[in-house]
C-alpha atoms as one frame of an Amber mdcrd trajectory, in Angstrom:
protein
 -13.350 -28.842  16.574 -16.676 -28.747  14.762 -17.246 -29.515  11.099 -18.442
 -25.936  10.602 -15.185 -24.553  12.025 -13.130 -26.772   9.737 -15.163 -25.722
   6.695 -14.878 -22.059   7.637 -11.107 -22.444   8.024 -10.842 -24.165   4.655
 -12.950 -21.452   3.026 -10.790 -18.728   4.566  -7.628 -20.498   3.423  -8.979
 -20.740  -0.138  -9.894 -17.041  -0.072  -6.349 -16.076   0.952  -4.951 -18.354
  -1.756  -7.232 -16.737  -4.363  -6.119 -13.255  -3.298  -2.474 -14.274  -3.633
  -3.219 -15.762  -7.064  -4.807 -12.478  -8.179  -1.666 -10.602  -7.169   0.413
 -13.032  -9.254  -1.864 -12.453 -12.246  -1.555  -8.676 -11.861   2.232  -9.011
 -11.655   2.231 -11.034 -14.896   3.592 -14.168 -13.246   0.522 -16.316 -13.838
  -1.694 -16.995 -16.833  -5.333 -17.964 -16.990  -6.463 -21.019 -18.918  -9.905
 -22.529 -19.484 -10.821 -26.034 -18.403 -13.941 -28.162 -18.744 -15.680 -29.057
 -15.482 -18.966 -30.664 -14.649 -21.768 -28.452 -13.425 -22.199 -30.879 -10.514
 -18.632 -30.245  -9.300 -19.050 -26.466  -9.631 -22.326 -26.623  -7.684 -20.656
 -28.810  -5.045 -18.060 -26.083  -4.450 -20.764 -23.444  -4.037 -22.902 -25.710
  -1.867 -19.997 -26.481   0.459 -19.308 -22.754   0.856 -22.960 -21.952   1.602
 -23.671 -24.956   3.813 -22.484 -23.355   7.084 -24.793 -20.372   6.501 -27.780
 -22.599   5.802 -26.989 -24.805   8.794 -26.729 -21.761  11.067 -30.272 -20.743
  10.062 -31.599 -24.331  10.224 -32.294 -24.365   6.504 -31.842 -27.221   4.077
 -29.520 -26.768   1.140 -30.078 -29.213  -1.704 -28.327 -29.671  -5.007 -30.026
 -31.126  -8.075 -28.055 -31.177 -11.298 -28.436 -33.102 -14.509 -25.526 -35.495
 -14.953 -23.086 -34.893 -17.808 -23.562 -31.117 -17.919 -20.240 -29.348 -18.447
 -18.977 -25.785 -18.453 -15.669 -24.022 -18.943 -13.987 -22.182 -16.110 -10.748
 -20.326 -15.573  -7.799 -22.262 -14.284  -4.577 -20.654 -13.176  -1.365 -21.816
 -14.823   1.803 -20.804 -13.010
């Protein structure tokens, strides 16, 4: 099994999980909370999702982020 297939499977699994989480939120069984994350970790998530597309088109995908930059994002609390 190729690395691209594994990544695509993981991405699909996360998408299904996110859809199920949204249904829990709509049903009132889950709350949203904010958490601090580094910009580098947020970019790493996006980069890993886009990497298969870039690889398919033989394009380089680079990530340059200043260290110690933080942001707040939603976190689900069950």
